[in-house]
C-alpha positions in Angstrom: 0.0 0.0 0.0 1.2 3.5 -0.8 0.9 5.8 2.3 0.3 9.5 2.0 0.4 10.5 5.7 2.9 8.0 7.0 6.4 6.7 6.4 7.0 3.1 7.2 10.4 1.5 7.8 11.6 -2.0 8.7 14.8 -2.5 10.6 14.9 -6.3 9.9 18.1 -7.1 11.8 16.5 -5.5 15.0 13.0 -7.0 14.3 11.5 -3.5 14.5 9.0 -1.7 12.4 8.8 2.1 12.5 5.6 4.2 11.8 6.4 7.8 11.3 3.6 10.4 11.1 4.3 12.5 8.0 2.1 15.6 7.7 4.8 18.2 8.8 3.0 21.1 7.1 0.2 20.8 9.7 2.4 19.5 12.6 1.2 16.0 11.9 -2.4 16.8 12.6 -4.4 13.6 12.6 -7.1 13.4 9.9 -9.3 10.6 8.6 -6.7 9.5 6.0 -4.0 9.2 8.7 -6.3 7.2 11.0 -7.1 4.8 8.1 -3.5 4.5 7.2 -2.5 3.9 10.8 -4.9 1.0 10.9 -3.4 -0.4 7.7 0.2 0.0 8.9 -0.6 -1.7 12.2 -2.2 -4.6 10.3 0.8 -4.8 8.0 3.3 -5.0 10.8 1.1 -7.4 12.8 1.2 -9.8 9.8 5.0 -9.5 9.4 6.8 -12.2 11.4 10.1 -10.4 11.0 8.7 -7.4 12.9 8.5 -8.2 16.6 8.0 -4.6 18.0 6.8 -1.3 16.6 7.8 2.3 17.2 5.4 5.1 16.5 7.0 8.6 16.1 6.4 11.9 14.5 10.1 12.6 14.0 12.4 15.0 15.9 10.3 18.1 15.8 6.7 17.2 16.6 4.8 14.0 17.4 1.3 15.3 16.6 -0.3 18.6 17.5 -3.8 17.1 17.7 -6.7 16.4 15.3 -7.1 18.3 12.0 -9.5 21.0 13.2 -10.0 22.4 9.8 -11.2 18.9 8.6 -13.4 18.5 11.7 -15.2 21.8 11.0 -16.6 20.3 7.8 -18.1 17.2 9.6 -21.6 16.8 10.9 -22.2 15.1 14.3 -23.4 12.0 12.5 -20.3 12.0 10.3 -18.1 12.3 13.3 -19.9 9.4 15.0 -19.5 7.1 11.9 -15.9 8.0 11.1 -12.9 5.8 11.5 -12.0 7.1 14.9 -8.8 7.3 16.9 -10.4 4.8 19.3 -10.3 2.3 16.4 -6.6 2.9 16.1 -5.6 2.8 19.7 -7.8 -0.2 20.3 -5.9 -2.0 17.5 -2.7 -1.0 19.2 -3.8 -2.5 22.5 -5.0 -5.7 20.8 -1.8 -6.2 18.9 0.3 -9.1 20.1 3.4 -7.0 19.5 4.8 -4.3 21.8 4.3 -0.7 20.5 6.5 2.1 21.7 5.8 5.8 21.3 8.9 8.0 20.6 7.7 11.6 21.3 9.4 14.9 20.6 7.8 18.3 20.5 4.0 18.8 20.7 2.0 15.7 21.7 -1.4 17.2 22.1 -5.1 16.2 21.9 -5.3 13.3 19.5 -1.5 13.0 19.5 -1.5 12.5 23.2 -4.3 9.9 22.8 -2.3 8.1 20.1 0.8 8.0 22.4 -1.4 6.7 25.3 -2.5 3.8 23.1 1.1 2.6 22.9 2.5 0.2 25.5 5.4 2.4 26.4 6.1 6.1 26.0 9.6 7.6 25.6 9.7 11.4 25.6 12.4 13.7 24.4 13.1 16.7 26.7 11.3 18.9 24.1 8.1 17.0 24.4 4.9 18.8 25.5 1.8 16.9 26.4 -1.8 17.9 26.9 -5.5 17.5 26.1 -6.4 21.0 25.0 -9.8 20.1 23.4 -11.7 22.2 26.0 -10.1 25.3 24.6 -12.1 24.9 21.4 -15.4 23.9 23.0 -15.1 20.1 22.8 -13.6 17.3 24.9 -11.2 14.4 24.2 -12.8 11.9 21.8 -10.0 9.3 21.1 -9.6 7.8 24.6 -8.3 10.8 26.5 -10.9 10.8 29.2 -10.3 7.0 29.8 -6.6 6.3 29.3 -5.3 9.5 30.9 -7.2 8.7 34.1 -5.8 5.2 34.2 -2.3 6.4 33.7 -2.1 9.5 35.9 -5.1 9.1 38.2 -8.6 10.7 38.0 -7.6 13.9 39.8 -4.7 14.8 37.6 -6.6 13.7 34.5 -9.5 16.1 35.4 -7.0 18.9 36.0 -5.4 18.4 32.5 -8.7 17.9 30.6 -10.7 20.6 32.4 -8.0 23.3 32.1 -6.6 22.3 28.7 -3.1 23.1 29.9 0.1 21.8 28.5 2.8 20.1 30.5 6.5 19.5 30.0 8.2 16.1 29.6 9.5 16.4 33.2 6.0 16.8 34.6 4.8 14.0 32.3 7.2 11.5 33.8 6.5 12.7 37.4 2.8 11.9 36.9 3.5 8.6 35.1 2.3 9.7 31.7 5.6 8.6 30.2 8.1 5.9 31.0 11.3 7.8 30.3 12.6 11.2 29.4 15.8 11.5 27.3 17.8 14.2 25.4 16.2 14.9 22.0 19.2 13.6 20.0 18.9 10.3 21.7 15.2 9.7 21.3 15.2 7.1 18.5 18.3 5.5 20.0 16.5 5.0 23.3 13.3 3.8 21.6 15.3 1.3 19.6 17.0 0.1 22.7 13.7 -0.4 24.4 12.5 -2.3 21.4 15.6 -4.5 21.5 15.0 -5.3 25.1 11.7 -6.7 24.1 12.4 -8.3 20.8 15.1 -10.5 22.3 12.3 -12.5 24.0 9.9 -15.0 22.7 7.2 -13.4 20.5 4.7 -15.9 22.0 5.5 -14.9 25.6 5.6 -11.2 24.6 2.1 -11.4 23.1 0.5 -13.3 25.9 2.2 -11.2 28.6 0.9 -8.0 26.9 -2.6 -9.6 26.6 -2.6 -10.6 30.3 -1.7 -7.1 31.5 -4.0 -5.3 29.1 -7.0 -7.4 30.0 -6.5 -8.1 33.7 -5.8 -4.5 34.7 -9.5 -3.6 35.1 -10.7 -7.1 36.2 -11.4 -8.3 39.7 -8.7 -10.4 41.3 -10.3 -13.8 40.4 -10.9 -12.8 36.8 -7.3 -11.4 36.5 -6.0 -14.7 38.0 -8.0 -16.7 35.4 -6.7 -14.5 32.5 -3.1 -14.9 33.8 -3.5 -18.7 34.3 -4.9 -19.1 30.8 -2.0 -17.2 29.2 0.6 -19.0 31.3 -0.9 -22.4 30.2 -0.8 -21.3 26.5 2.8 -20.2 26.7 3.8 -23.3 28.5 2.9 -25.5 25.5 4.9 -23.4 23.1 8.1 -24.5 21.4 9.6 -21.2 22.6 9.0 -22.1 26.2 11.0 -25.3 25.7 13.8 -23.5 23.9 14.0 -20.7 26.5 14.2 -23.1 29.5 16.7 -25.4 27.6 18.9 -22.4 26.7 18.9 -21.3 30.3 20.0 -24.7 31.6 22.6 -24.9 28.8 23.8 -21.4 29.6 23.4 -20.1 26.0 21.3 -17.5 24.1 17.8 -18.9 23.2 16.8 -19.0 19.5 13.1 -18.3 19.5 10.9 -19.2 16.5 7.7 -17.5 17.6 5.7 -20.7 18.0 
């Protein structure tokens, strides 16, 4: 597929796929085409056995300044309701069996912040600025901001950010647990790649099931969470990768995982 709003890259030796938002003329504002292409890119990498982790970035200047407001102005309420939404994209990210890392520099606002929150891990450059400023133009977050932000930073801080529309620095973002790590701008992709490598060295089967267990047990009661974890543990235990991993440990060598 030819992409008009994204650049895709495969670093096969590292087992990493990179999705770069590519609308620099509008600070990577997210429109319908970009949302559709994000869904396609995620599906493409999901089906690629060489790619074991994915990095989503906007480059070294801006992640995404939000939704394309000019495009939104042309939409009716019904069209907004029936559109391919950012919820569709972030839900696909969460459902993916592969780890997804956000590498964020510059503005990460509105839909951009929601897109980053749909990733499993967020690495921020020192220049990164986060916020849900939708209230400033008479609307509210519509791509997961009211839900995921509260889960990540707590309901009180989420209400503060959403109801004031203020923007915060990378330093404050890590203090409130919105991001996992803050690094110098010139090391952003290096750090994201290193995080990906720490993940891709492991069994793809174990990675996918571990992500599924955390994602689906986090809001469950203790007994349901236990059932989810037990089911995932049982599934991974019958994999060839589990046998290889344990054998390699006992033989004091590096495992060679096949993803099955």
